[in-house]
All heavy atoms as an XYZ file, in Angstrom:
635
protein
N     -12.937     -4.157     -6.283
C     -12.502     -3.179     -5.303
C     -13.661     -2.921     -4.355
O     -14.785     -2.707     -4.792
C     -12.094     -1.868     -6.006
C     -11.726     -0.818     -5.004
C     -10.966     -2.109     -6.979
N     -13.406     -2.965     -3.088
C     -14.439     -2.736     -2.098
C     -14.161     -1.461     -1.326
O     -13.092     -0.889     -1.401
N     -15.152     -1.021     -0.577
C     -14.982      0.177      0.228
C     -16.284      0.574      0.876
O     -17.217     -0.218      0.970
N     -16.349      1.830      1.290
C     -17.553      2.377      1.901
C     -18.085      3.491      1.034
O     -17.335      4.208      0.383
C     -17.250      2.909      3.307
C     -16.826      1.874      4.337
C     -16.465      2.563      5.642
C     -17.919      0.852      4.569
N     -19.392      3.658      1.046
C     -20.069      4.702      0.301
C     -20.959      5.467      1.268
O     -21.641      4.864      2.093
C     -20.915      4.060     -0.810
O     -21.750      4.997     -1.419
N     -20.969      6.784      1.190
C     -21.793      7.597      2.086
C     -23.077      8.022      1.384
O     -23.088      8.331      0.202
C     -21.022      8.825      2.537
N     -24.164      8.013      2.131
C     -25.449      8.521      1.661
C     -26.060      9.255      2.839
O     -26.526      8.630      3.791
C     -26.347      7.380      1.199
O     -27.603      7.886      0.785
N     -26.011     10.572      2.804
C     -26.436     11.342      3.961
C     -25.428     11.110      5.069
O     -24.228     11.197      4.867
N     -25.893     10.766      6.254
C     -25.002     10.517      7.388
C     -24.611      9.046      7.497
O     -23.763      8.696      8.303
C     -25.682     10.959      8.675
N     -25.218      8.164      6.695
C     -24.977      6.722      6.798
C     -23.841      6.280      5.875
O     -23.623      6.855      4.816
C     -26.245      5.955      6.461
N     -23.138      5.235      6.295
C     -22.106      4.597      5.477
C     -22.585      3.211      5.066
O     -23.209      2.502      5.848
C     -20.803      4.460      6.268
C     -20.050      5.738      6.553
C     -18.845      5.450      7.447
C     -19.595      6.400      5.273
N     -22.270      2.837      3.831
C     -22.687      1.550      3.283
C     -21.487      0.842      2.672
O     -20.582      1.480      2.137
C     -23.743      1.748      2.192
C     -25.001      2.390      2.683
C     -25.136      3.774      2.697
C     -26.048      1.621      3.151
C     -26.295      4.367      3.160
C     -27.211      2.203      3.612
C     -27.328      3.581      3.617
O     -28.467      4.172      4.083
N     -21.506     -0.474      2.688
C     -20.504     -1.280      2.019
C     -20.731     -1.144      0.519
O     -21.870     -1.215      0.047
C     -20.661     -2.737      2.461
C     -19.554     -3.703      2.118
C     -18.226     -3.250      2.719
C     -19.916     -5.083      2.639
N     -19.649     -0.928     -0.243
C     -19.768     -0.739     -1.690
C     -18.665     -1.502     -2.405
O     -17.637     -1.829     -1.813
C     -19.680      0.740     -2.037
N     -18.893     -1.784     -3.679
C     -17.877     -2.451     -4.494
C     -17.925     -1.913     -5.913
O     -18.974     -1.490     -6.399
C     -18.070     -3.969     -4.486
C     -19.364     -4.441     -5.094
S     -19.623     -6.219     -4.977
C     -18.435     -6.829     -6.119
N     -16.759     -1.914     -6.575
C     -16.636     -1.457     -7.958
C     -15.918     -2.534     -8.754
O     -14.957     -3.129     -8.269
C     -15.841     -0.134     -8.017
O     -16.526      0.853     -7.247
C     -15.709      0.365     -9.442
N     -16.395     -2.775     -9.978
C     -15.752     -3.768    -10.841
C     -15.798     -3.299    -12.285
O     -16.563     -2.403    -12.641
C     -16.409     -5.143    -10.699
C     -17.789     -5.243    -11.274
C     -18.132     -5.628    -12.541
C     -19.020     -4.927    -10.620
N     -19.491     -5.591    -12.700
C     -20.062     -5.160    -11.531
C     -19.341     -4.482     -9.345
C     -21.400     -4.950    -11.225
C     -20.666     -4.270     -9.038
C     -21.674     -4.511     -9.964
N     -14.936     -3.935    -13.108
C     -14.938     -3.667    -14.545
C     -15.755     -4.745    -15.228
O     -15.580     -5.928    -14.958
C     -13.518     -3.694    -15.101
C     -12.694     -2.554    -14.629
C     -11.319     -2.469    -15.248
N     -10.837     -3.663    -15.909
C      -9.851     -3.686    -16.779
N      -9.226     -2.593    -17.090
N      -9.469     -4.811    -17.334
N     -16.639     -4.314    -16.102
C     -17.504     -5.251    -16.824
C     -17.269     -5.062    -18.316
O     -17.509     -3.981    -18.853
C     -18.958     -4.966    -16.458
C     -19.942     -5.902    -17.089
C     -21.353     -5.645    -16.577
O     -21.550     -5.292    -15.430
N     -22.323     -5.828    -17.442
N     -16.797     -6.092    -18.976
C     -16.527     -6.044    -20.404
C     -17.840     -5.853    -21.159
O     -18.779     -6.627    -20.993
C     -15.830     -7.345    -20.826
C     -15.339     -7.316    -22.243
O     -15.955     -6.732    -23.129
N     -14.212     -7.956    -22.473
N     -17.899     -4.828    -22.011
C     -19.131     -4.552    -22.770
C     -19.465     -5.682    -23.741
O     -20.630     -5.902    -24.050
C     -18.989     -3.237    -23.539
C     -18.974     -2.025    -22.663
C     -18.830     -0.775    -23.513
C     -18.792      0.470    -22.678
N     -18.598      1.668    -23.514
N     -18.450     -6.391    -24.208
C     -18.667     -7.477    -25.176
C     -19.159     -8.760    -24.507
O     -19.541     -9.705    -25.188
C     -17.387     -7.757    -25.943
N     -19.180     -8.811    -23.202
C     -19.590    -10.028    -22.485
C     -21.109    -10.091    -22.348
O     -21.648    -10.185    -21.252
C     -18.927    -10.072    -21.115
N     -21.790    -10.072    -23.475
C     -23.256    -10.089    -23.458
C     -23.804    -11.462    -23.083
O     -24.993    -11.614    -22.819
C     -23.808     -9.656    -24.822
O     -23.320    -10.532    -25.824
N     -22.931    -12.473    -23.036
C     -23.359    -13.830    -22.686
C     -23.219    -14.105    -21.185
O     -23.413    -15.229    -20.750
C     -22.560    -14.853    -23.480
C     -21.064    -14.724    -23.263
O     -20.606    -13.627    -22.884
O     -20.338    -15.710    -23.485
N     -22.912    -13.061    -20.390
C     -22.754    -13.230    -18.942
C     -23.667    -12.270    -18.185
O     -23.965    -11.182    -18.666
C     -21.302    -12.961    -18.522
C     -20.248    -13.891    -19.087
C     -18.869    -13.408    -18.691
C     -20.478    -15.317    -18.609
N     -24.084    -12.691    -16.984
C     -24.859    -11.834    -16.067
C     -23.988    -11.524    -14.864
O     -23.450    -12.427    -14.233
C     -26.115    -12.570    -15.599
C     -27.358    -12.093    -16.240
C     -28.641    -12.689    -15.706
N     -28.560    -13.425    -14.472
C     -29.174    -14.566    -14.237
N     -29.904    -15.116    -15.169
N     -29.079    -15.166    -13.074
N     -23.843    -10.246    -14.558
C     -23.050     -9.808    -13.415
C     -24.004     -9.424    -12.300
O     -24.836     -8.535    -12.477
C     -22.176     -8.610    -13.808
C     -21.136     -8.961    -14.836
C     -21.461     -9.029    -16.180
C     -19.841     -9.226    -14.453
C     -20.507     -9.349    -17.134
C     -18.877     -9.555    -15.394
C     -19.204     -9.618    -16.734
N     -23.897    -10.103    -11.156
C     -24.820     -9.880    -10.038
C     -24.055     -9.570     -8.765
O     -23.482    -10.471     -8.146
C     -25.677    -11.131     -9.800
C     -26.518    -11.550    -10.965
C     -27.230    -12.874    -10.719
O     -26.782    -13.677     -9.870
O     -28.232    -13.118    -11.395
N     -24.036     -8.314     -8.338
C     -23.451     -8.022     -7.031
C     -24.412     -8.528     -5.952
O     -25.620     -8.329     -6.039
C     -23.329     -6.502     -7.019
C     -24.368     -6.037     -7.981
C     -24.506     -7.115     -9.006
N     -23.883     -9.223     -4.971
C     -24.710     -9.792     -3.898
C     -24.120     -9.400     -2.549
O     -22.930     -9.098     -2.437
C     -24.831    -11.332     -4.019
C     -25.609    -11.711     -5.260
C     -23.468    -12.000     -4.035
N     -24.961     -9.399     -1.519
C     -24.526     -9.051     -0.165
C     -25.087    -10.070      0.815
O     -26.099    -10.714      0.551
C     -24.998     -7.650      0.205
N     -24.412    -10.173      1.970
C     -24.850    -11.119      2.989
C     -24.296    -10.719      4.352
O     -23.258    -10.070      4.447
C     -24.369    -12.524      2.629
O     -24.744    -13.456      3.627
N     -24.989    -11.140      5.383
C     -24.528    -10.954      6.745
C     -23.765    -12.174      7.245
O     -23.311    -12.211      8.376
N     -23.617    -13.184      6.377
C     -22.902    -14.410      6.724
C     -22.140    -14.900      5.503
O     -22.545    -14.635      4.371
C     -23.872    -15.509      7.218
O     -23.120    -16.693      7.478
C     -24.952    -15.814      6.214
N     -21.068    -15.616      5.724
C     -20.308    -16.178      4.609
C     -20.814    -17.560      4.195
O     -20.322    -18.147      3.237
C     -18.819    -16.265      4.972
C     -18.118    -14.903      5.107
C     -16.672    -15.101      5.571
C     -18.146    -14.142      3.796
N     -21.821    -18.068      4.891
C     -22.393    -19.376      4.560
C     -23.200    -19.299      3.269
O     -23.782    -18.274      2.946
C     -23.289    -19.852      5.707
C     -22.607    -20.017      7.057
C     -23.632    -20.368      8.123
C     -21.510    -21.066      6.979
N     -23.237    -20.422      2.531
C     -24.056    -20.435      1.322
C     -25.516    -20.265      1.669
O     -25.948    -20.620      2.744
C     -23.909    -21.710      0.524
O     -23.173    -22.680      1.050
N     -26.239    -19.706      0.743
C     -27.662    -19.495      0.948
C     -27.997    -18.127      1.518
O     -29.137    -17.696      1.456
N     -27.029    -17.419      2.057
C     -27.293    -16.102      2.628
C     -27.090    -14.960      1.645
O     -27.464    -13.825      1.911
N     -26.491    -15.243      0.489
C     -26.182    -14.205     -0.493
C     -27.415    -13.836     -1.309
O     -28.112    -14.714     -1.807
C     -25.075    -14.684     -1.420
C     -23.806    -14.954     -0.694
C     -23.391    -16.158     -0.212
C     -22.819    -14.012     -0.327
N     -22.183    -16.018      0.425
C     -21.810    -14.700      0.367
C     -22.679    -12.638     -0.513
C     -20.678    -14.070      0.863
C     -21.546    -12.021     -0.022
C     -20.561    -12.729      0.657
N     -27.676    -12.520     -1.457
C     -28.868    -12.083     -2.194
C     -28.594    -10.794     -2.962
O     -27.788     -9.966     -2.544
C     -30.026    -11.862     -1.228
N     -29.288    -10.640     -4.085
C     -29.190     -9.406     -4.878
C     -30.155     -8.343     -4.368
O     -29.939     -7.161     -4.625
C     -29.508     -9.678     -6.363
O     -30.800    -10.265     -6.465
C     -28.477    -10.596     -6.989
N     -31.207     -8.757     -3.659
C     -32.167     -7.761     -3.174
C     -31.484     -6.899     -2.119
O     -30.761     -7.383     -1.266
C     -33.450     -8.404     -2.633
C     -33.206     -9.361     -1.493
O     -32.171    -10.025     -1.435
N     -34.142     -9.457     -0.579
N     -31.687     -5.614     -2.208
C     -31.045     -4.690     -1.297
C     -29.716     -4.153     -1.797
O     -29.128     -3.275     -1.185
N     -29.224     -4.667     -2.923
C     -27.993     -4.151     -3.519
C     -28.400     -3.241     -4.676
O     -29.171     -3.636     -5.544
C     -27.079     -5.290     -4.029
C     -25.842     -4.729     -4.701
C     -26.703     -6.223     -2.892
N     -27.915     -2.004     -4.665
C     -28.304     -1.033     -5.686
C     -27.081     -0.554     -6.462
O     -26.009     -0.362     -5.891
C     -29.045      0.181     -5.074
C     -30.398     -0.205     -4.554
C     -28.225      0.828     -3.979
N     -27.274     -0.393     -7.767
C     -26.204      0.157     -8.602
C     -26.189      1.665     -8.392
O     -27.214      2.325     -8.520
C     -26.462     -0.175    -10.074
C     -25.328      0.250    -10.976
C     -25.512     -0.198    -12.413
O     -25.713     -1.407    -12.641
O     -25.441      0.674    -13.290
N     -25.021      2.201     -8.057
C     -24.909      3.635     -7.794
C     -24.110      4.375     -8.853
O     -24.059      5.601     -8.839
C     -24.258      3.890     -6.415
O     -22.973      3.275     -6.395
C     -25.131      3.337     -5.300
N     -23.486      3.641     -9.767
C     -22.732      4.297    -10.826
C     -22.340      3.347    -11.922
O     -22.122      2.159    -11.687
N     -22.276      3.894    -13.148
C     -21.840      3.123    -14.317
C     -21.143      4.122    -15.237
O     -21.774      4.992    -15.802
C     -23.026      2.467    -15.007
C     -22.637      1.636    -16.214
C     -23.851      0.932    -16.791
N     -24.300     -0.131    -15.904
C     -24.000     -1.429    -16.060
N     -23.258     -1.802    -17.077
N     -24.450     -2.320    -15.218
N     -19.814      3.978    -15.344
C     -19.022      4.883    -16.168
C     -18.526      4.151    -17.412
O     -18.092      3.013    -17.314
C     -17.801      5.382    -15.390
C     -18.120      6.218    -14.186
C     -16.846      6.577    -13.436
O     -15.804      6.859    -14.078
O     -16.897      6.552    -12.198
N     -18.575      4.844    -18.539
C     -18.064      4.300    -19.789
C     -16.545      4.408    -19.778
O     -15.996      5.499    -19.650
C     -18.642      5.090    -20.955
C     -18.371      4.461    -22.299
O     -17.400      3.675    -22.412
O     -19.114      4.759    -23.244
N     -15.859      3.281    -19.901
C     -14.397      3.250    -19.922
C     -13.910      2.570    -21.199
O     -13.069      1.673    -21.175
C     -13.863      2.541    -18.685
N     -14.489      2.945    -22.326
C     -14.107      2.348    -23.608
C     -14.739      0.992    -23.788
O     -15.951      0.867    -23.923
N     -13.943     -0.075    -23.771
C     -14.445     -1.441    -23.961
C     -15.087     -1.994    -22.693
O     -15.644     -3.079    -22.702
C     -13.315     -2.355    -24.413
N     -15.010     -1.235    -21.595
C     -15.496     -1.691    -20.292
C     -16.501     -0.710    -19.712
O     -16.502      0.452    -20.050
C     -14.338     -1.790    -19.296
C     -13.234     -2.680    -19.719
C     -12.173     -2.345    -20.509
C     -13.078     -4.054    -19.411
N     -11.364     -3.429    -20.693
C     -11.888     -4.493    -20.022
C     -13.821     -4.955    -18.661
C     -11.436     -5.798    -19.920
C     -13.354     -6.251    -18.552
C     -12.176     -6.666    -19.183
N     -17.322     -1.222    -18.805
C     -18.104     -0.380    -17.905
C     -17.396     -0.429    -16.558
O     -16.918     -1.491    -16.157
C     -19.521     -0.914    -17.704
C     -20.401     -0.809    -18.898
C     -20.845     -1.835    -19.676
C     -20.971      0.369    -19.437
N     -21.634     -1.360    -20.682
C     -21.740     -0.001    -20.553
C     -20.893      1.724    -19.099
C     -22.430      0.925    -21.326
C     -21.595      2.639    -19.868
C     -22.348      2.240    -20.963
N     -17.316      0.667    -15.868
C     -16.847      0.692    -14.474
C     -18.103      0.827    -13.631
O     -18.730      1.888    -13.596
C     -15.899      1.864    -14.244
C     -15.326      1.870    -12.857
C     -14.230      2.932    -12.738
N     -13.549      2.746    -11.496
C     -13.699      3.537    -10.446
N     -14.485      4.587    -10.501
N     -13.034      3.290     -9.337
N     -18.496     -0.260    -12.992
C     -19.780     -0.345    -12.295
C     -19.553     -0.299    -10.783
O     -18.667     -0.980    -10.272
C     -20.527     -1.653    -12.662
C     -21.899     -1.696    -12.018
C     -20.632     -1.801    -14.172
N     -20.370      0.488    -10.086
C     -20.319      0.554     -8.627
C     -21.694      0.226     -8.075
O     -22.707      0.741     -8.566
C     -19.885      1.954     -8.147
O     -18.603      2.241     -8.690
C     -19.817      2.029     -6.630
N     -21.732     -0.646     -7.078
C     -22.972     -1.004     -6.389
C     -22.732     -0.906     -4.895
O     -21.600     -1.001     -4.437
C     -23.404     -2.430     -6.734
O     -23.801     -2.514     -8.078
N     -23.824     -0.710     -4.147
C     -23.694     -0.655     -2.694
C     -24.810     -1.440     -2.033
O     -25.890     -1.620     -2.593
C     -23.661      0.775     -2.182
C     -24.995      1.476     -2.189
C     -24.944      2.706     -1.297
N     -26.139      3.495     -1.342
C     -27.235      3.273     -0.636
N     -27.316      2.244      0.149
N     -28.271      4.071     -0.733
N     -24.519     -1.875     -0.832
C     -25.481     -2.596     -0.010
C     -26.485     -1.587      0.544
O     -26.166     -0.405      0.705
C     -24.731     -3.289      1.126
C     -25.558     -4.294      1.891
O     -26.683     -4.608      1.461
O     -25.073     -4.771      2.928
N     -27.689     -2.017      0.847
C     -28.703     -1.101      1.409
C     -28.717     -1.127      2.935
O     -29.451     -0.370      3.556
C     -30.088     -1.456      0.874
O     -30.431     -2.762      1.275
N     -27.898     -1.989      3.541
C     -27.835     -2.077      4.999
C     -26.702     -1.166      5.486
O     -25.545     -1.384      5.124
C     -27.583     -3.526      5.474
C     -27.466     -3.588      6.977
C     -28.690     -4.445      4.973
N     -27.000     -0.140      6.287
C     -25.931      0.723      6.795
C     -24.936     -0.076      7.642
O     -25.313     -1.001      8.353
C     -26.667      1.749      7.669
C     -28.075      1.732      7.175
C     -28.321      0.320      6.718
N     -23.662      0.280      7.544
C     -22.593     -0.423      8.247
C     -22.835     -0.431      9.757
O     -22.607     -1.441     10.419
C     -21.229      0.216      7.908
C     -20.121     -0.351      8.772
C     -20.913      0.022      6.441
N     -23.325      0.676     10.309
C     -23.507      0.730     11.764
C     -24.721     -0.065     12.254
O     -24.930     -0.206     13.448
C     -23.571      2.169     12.260
C     -24.748      2.954     11.706
O     -25.430      2.456     10.790
O     -24.992      4.071     12.187
N     -25.512     -0.637     11.327
C     -26.663     -1.456     11.717
C     -26.399     -2.955     11.559
O     -27.279     -3.766     11.844
C     -27.891     -1.071     10.894
C     -28.421      0.312     11.227
C     -29.667      0.654     10.433
O     -30.303     -0.261      9.847
O     -30.007      1.844     10.390
N     -25.209     -3.306     11.081
C     -24.893     -4.720     10.857
C     -23.552     -5.043     11.504
O     -22.553     -4.402     11.194
C     -24.836     -5.017      9.366
N     -23.514     -6.022     12.406
C     -22.239     -6.363     13.047
C     -21.219     -6.917     12.059
O     -20.025     -6.772     12.254
C     -22.626     -7.415     14.086
C     -23.939     -7.948     13.638
C     -24.607     -6.860     12.854
N     -21.689     -7.534     10.983
C     -20.805     -8.026      9.925
C     -21.584     -8.039      8.625
O     -22.768     -8.315      8.597
C     -20.268     -9.416     10.246
C     -21.327    -10.437     10.547
C     -20.723    -11.731     11.064
O     -19.576    -11.792     11.458
N     -21.501    -12.793     11.054
N     -20.890     -7.726      7.534
C     -21.544     -7.659      6.231
C     -20.485     -7.871      5.164
O     -19.357     -7.393      5.299
C     -22.191     -6.286      6.086
C     -23.300     -6.189      5.113
C     -24.572     -6.816      5.586
N     -25.561     -6.681      4.519
C     -26.523     -7.510      4.299
N     -26.715     -8.545      5.087
N     -27.344     -7.338      3.319
N     -20.832     -8.584      4.098
C     -19.921     -8.846      2.992
C     -20.639     -8.631      1.674
O     -21.861     -8.774      1.570
C     -19.409    -10.285      3.022
C     -18.496    -10.560      4.153
C     -17.142    -10.370      4.187
C     -18.852    -11.081      5.428
N     -16.652    -10.737      5.403
C     -17.679    -11.181      6.198
C     -20.059    -11.461      6.014
C     -17.648    -11.648      7.489
C     -20.038    -11.927      7.309
C     -18.857    -12.024      8.039
N     -19.833     -8.331      0.638
C     -20.334     -8.248     -0.737
C     -19.395     -9.053     -1.624
O     -18.205     -9.183     -1.332
C     -20.365     -6.796     -1.228
C     -21.440     -5.952     -0.586
S     -21.510     -4.297     -1.317
C     -22.358     -4.673     -2.869
N     -19.951     -9.573     -2.710
C     -19.140    -10.249     -3.722
C     -19.852    -10.109     -5.062
O     -21.045     -9.779     -5.123
C     -18.892    -11.709     -3.369
C     -20.105    -12.591     -3.465
C     -19.770    -14.017     -3.114
N     -20.930    -14.875     -3.338
C     -20.963    -16.135     -3.037
N     -19.925    -16.733     -2.501
N     -22.034    -16.858     -3.268
N     -19.126    -10.384     -6.142
C     -19.699    -10.321     -7.474
C     -19.881    -11.731     -7.982
O     -18.925    -12.522     -8.051
C     -18.771     -9.547     -8.412
C     -19.290     -9.334     -9.823
C     -20.567     -8.499     -9.822
C     -18.233     -8.680    -10.694
N     -21.125    -12.055     -8.312
C     -21.444    -13.372     -8.864
C     -21.582    -13.184    -10.389
O     -22.315    -12.303    -10.832
C     -22.740    -13.870     -8.251
C     -23.126    -15.242     -8.630
C     -24.222    -15.827     -7.766
N     -25.300    -14.907     -7.467
C     -26.170    -15.097     -6.473
N     -26.073    -16.140     -5.691
N     -27.127    -14.227     -6.253
N     -20.873    -13.995    -11.159
C     -20.944    -13.933    -12.622
C     -21.575    -15.228    -13.092
O     -21.101    -16.311    -12.754
C     -19.547    -13.728    -13.258
C     -19.654    -13.655    -14.760
C     -18.904    -12.474    -12.692
N     -22.646    -15.086    -13.856
C     -23.412    -16.272    -14.289
C     -23.571    -16.307    -15.790
O     -23.614    -15.278    -16.451
C     -24.799    -16.261    -13.661
C     -24.761    -16.422    -12.178
C     -26.161    -16.551    -11.668
N     -26.121    -16.793    -10.237
C     -26.995    -17.497     -9.594
N     -28.007    -18.026    -10.223
N     -26.896    -17.680     -8.305
N     -23.744    -17.504    -16.274
C     -24.097    -17.745    -17.668
C     -25.622    -17.731    -17.732
O     -26.257    -18.490    -17.003
C     -23.554    -19.129    -18.050
C     -23.482    -19.355    -19.516
O     -23.808    -18.451    -20.284
O     -23.073    -20.474    -19.902
N     -26.205    -16.824    -18.543
C     -27.689    -16.730    -18.539
C     -28.376    -17.961    -18.924
O     -28.697    -18.854    -19.019
C     -28.015    -15.647    -19.535
C     -26.767    -15.053    -19.956
C     -25.638    -15.882    -19.444
């Protein structure tokens, strides 16, 4: 789920996902980019803003550090990796 998150007067791109607590063999990495081309996606600048216990799952929210009004285009996605 994507959306916007406010911090002070600024708006940021944000995303929320469910993370299975038993999936200890996977790494969940929210990434952001100003382009959809490969190589532009990075975890730096993406901050976790919430983690709620939902039983067998975590409900995790992260946001980009680039304010929406400072970027003509911006995207986020969740990268899931095998450690």
